C-alpha positions as CSV (number, residue, x, y, z in Angstrom):
1,M,-40.6,37.8,-8.3
2,I,-37.2,38.7,-6.5
3,A,-38.1,36.3,-3.6
4,L,-38.6,33.5,-6.1
5,I,-35.2,34.1,-7.8
6,I,-33.5,34.3,-4.4
7,G,-35.3,31.0,-3.4
8,G,-34.3,29.4,-6.6
9,V,-30.8,30.2,-6.2
10,L,-30.8,29.1,-2.4
11,V,-32.2,25.7,-3.5
12,I,-29.7,25.4,-6.3
13,A,-26.9,26.3,-3.7
14,L,-28.3,23.6,-1.3
15,L,-28.5,20.9,-4.0
16,Y,-24.9,21.7,-5.1
17,G,-23.8,21.5,-1.4
18,V,-25.7,18.2,-0.9
19,S,-24.0,16.9,-4.2
20,I,-20.6,17.8,-2.9
21,Y,-21.1,16.3,0.5
22,N,-22.2,12.9,-1.1
23,R,-19.3,13.0,-3.4
24,L,-17.0,13.5,-0.5
25,V,-18.6,10.5,1.4
26,K,-18.3,8.5,-1.7
27,L,-14.6,9.3,-2.1
28,R,-13.9,8.6,1.6
29,N,-15.4,5.2,1.3
30,L,-13.5,4.4,-1.9
31,V,-10.2,5.4,-0.1
32,Q,-11.2,3.1,2.8
33,E,-12.1,0.3,0.4
34,A,-8.9,0.8,-1.5
35,W,-6.9,0.7,1.8
36,S,-8.6,-2.5,2.7
37,S,-7.5,-4.0,-0.5
38,I,-3.9,-3.1,0.1
39,D,-4.1,-4.6,3.8
40,V,-5.3,-7.9,2.4
41,M,-2.5,-8.0,0.0
42,L,0.0,-7.1,2.8
43,K,-1.4,-9.8,5.1
44,K,-1.0,-12.5,2.2
45,R,2.5,-11.2,1.8
46,H,3.1,-11.4,5.7
47,D,1.6,-14.9,5.8
48,L,4.0,-16.1,3.1
49,I,7.3,-14.8,4.5
50,P,7.6,-17.3,7.4
51,N,7.3,-20.2,5.0
52,L,10.0,-18.5,2.9
53,V,12.3,-18.0,5.9
54,E,11.7,-21.6,7.0
55,T,12.7,-22.9,3.6
56,V,15.8,-20.7,3.5
57,K,16.7,-21.7,7.2
58,G,16.9,-25.4,6.0
59,Y,19.7,-24.4,3.6
60,A,21.4,-21.5,5.2
61,T,21.6,-22.3,8.9
62,H,24.6,-19.9,9.5
63,E,22.7,-16.8,8.1
64,R,20.8,-16.5,11.4
65,E,21.0,-12.6,11.4
66,T,19.6,-12.1,8.0
67,L,16.6,-14.6,8.9
68,E,16.1,-12.8,12.3
69,N,16.0,-9.3,10.5
70,V,13.4,-10.6,8.0
71,T,11.3,-12.0,10.9
72,K,11.6,-8.7,12.9
73,A,10.7,-6.7,9.9
74,R,7.6,-8.8,9.2
75,N,6.5,-8.4,12.8
76,L,6.8,-4.7,12.7
77,A,5.0,-4.6,9.4
78,V,2.1,-6.7,10.8
79,G,1.8,-4.6,13.9
80,A,2.0,-1.2,12.0
81,D,-1.5,0.5,12.1
82,S,-1.4,3.7,10.2
83,V,-0.6,4.5,6.5
84,E,2.5,6.2,7.6
85,G,3.5,3.3,9.9
86,K,2.7,0.6,7.4
87,E,4.8,2.5,4.7
88,I,7.9,2.6,6.9
89,A,7.6,-0.8,8.1
90,E,7.0,-2.1,4.5
91,K,10.2,-0.3,3.3
92,N,12.2,-2.0,6.1
93,L,10.6,-5.4,5.1
94,N,11.4,-5.0,1.5
95,Q,15.0,-4.3,2.4
96,A,15.1,-7.4,4.6
97,M,13.6,-9.4,1.8
98,V,16.2,-8.1,-0.7
99,N,18.9,-9.3,1.8
100,L,17.2,-12.7,2.1
101,F,17.2,-13.2,-1.6
102,A,20.8,-12.2,-1.7
103,V,21.6,-14.8,0.8
104,A,19.5,-17.4,-1.3
105,E,21.7,-16.6,-4.3
106,Q,24.8,-18.0,-2.4
107,Y,23.0,-21.5,-2.1
108,P,22.5,-23.2,-5.6
109,D,20.6,-26.1,-3.9
110,L,18.1,-23.7,-2.3
111,K,17.6,-21.9,-5.5
112,A,16.8,-25.2,-7.2
113,N,14.4,-26.2,-4.5
114,T,10.8,-26.6,-5.9
115,N,9.2,-25.2,-2.7
116,F,11.5,-22.2,-2.6
117,Q,10.8,-21.4,-6.4
118,Q,7.1,-21.7,-5.6
119,L,7.3,-19.4,-2.7
120,Q,9.3,-17.0,-4.6
121,A,6.7,-16.9,-7.5
122,E,3.9,-16.5,-5.1
123,L,5.6,-13.5,-3.6
124,S,6.3,-12.1,-6.9
125,S,2.6,-12.5,-7.6
126,I,1.4,-10.9,-4.4
127,E,4.1,-7.9,-4.9
128,N,2.3,-7.2,-8.3
129,D,-1.0,-7.4,-6.6
130,I,0.2,-5.1,-4.0
131,E,1.6,-2.6,-6.6
132,K,-1.9,-2.5,-8.4
133,S,-3.7,-2.1,-5.2
134,R,-1.4,0.8,-4.2
135,R,-2.0,2.5,-7.6
136,Y,-5.8,2.2,-7.1
137,Y,-5.5,3.5,-3.4
138,N,-3.2,6.5,-4.4
139,G,-5.7,7.4,-7.3
140,T,-8.7,7.5,-5.0
141,V,-6.6,9.5,-2.5
142,R,-5.7,11.9,-5.2
143,E,-9.5,12.4,-6.0
144,N,-10.3,12.7,-2.5
145,N,-7.8,15.3,-1.7
146,T,-8.4,17.3,-4.8
147,L,-12.0,17.6,-3.7
148,V,-11.3,18.4,-0.2
149,E,-8.9,21.1,-1.2
150,S,-10.7,22.6,-4.2
151,F,-13.0,25.6,-3.8
152,P,-16.1,25.5,-3.3
153,S,-16.0,21.9,-2.0
154,N,-13.4,22.7,0.5
155,I,-16.1,24.8,2.3
156,V,-18.4,21.6,2.6
157,A,-15.3,19.5,3.5
158,N,-14.1,21.8,6.3
159,M,-17.9,22.1,7.6
160,Y,-18.1,18.4,7.9
161,K,-14.5,17.7,8.9
162,F,-13.6,15.8,5.8
163,E,-9.7,15.5,5.8
164,K,-7.0,14.6,3.2
165,S,-5.8,11.1,3.1
166,K,-2.2,10.0,2.9
167,F,-0.7,8.5,0.0
168,F,0.9,5.0,0.3
169,E,4.4,4.9,-1.3
170,L,6.4,1.9,-1.4
171,E,9.8,2.1,-3.0
172,N,10.7,-1.0,-4.8
173,I,14.5,-1.3,-4.5
174,A,14.7,-3.5,-7.5
175,D,13.3,-0.5,-9.6
176,R,16.3,1.7,-8.4
177,E,19.0,-0.8,-9.2
178,V,20.8,-0.3,-12.5
179,P,20.7,-3.8,-14.3
180,S,24.3,-5.0,-15.1
181,V,25.1,-5.9,-18.6
182,K,27.8,-8.3,-19.4
183,F,29.2,-9.2,-22.8
């Protein structure tokens, strides 16, 4: 009778361990899927930036340094291969893009250019998609990290070398700026 109880407890513990393992695998795959979605959005953004730079170049020929900075920042962002690397590169690219749009503000003909407006609208749409993808990714990372660190699932996670994932934080400079109100 005692052997049956011990056997039952072991079977339940084994099934619970298998359940945790399967959940860890599922969350790891969701994190990878979410990162892939961010990567696709960032690639779209990176592909759009050269067109935007070329459009600005046609109007703002003496703003060479700003245009070169955007191009360099884009190339670094394309070449980044880790979450941390992409995070840093994208922050630099965001700053370069803010500078580019500040330059564009100085050229009324450029701001009125249909091509520039269309590219700016596309970029804005992609930025929104990146933000949604980033939220989804960070949500799956949070779930994964909670399971990897929580007891008793951390025992299974350590046995099979499941690791915490890194969050992807992009600081939107426009969110920090205080809007100016003029009367």
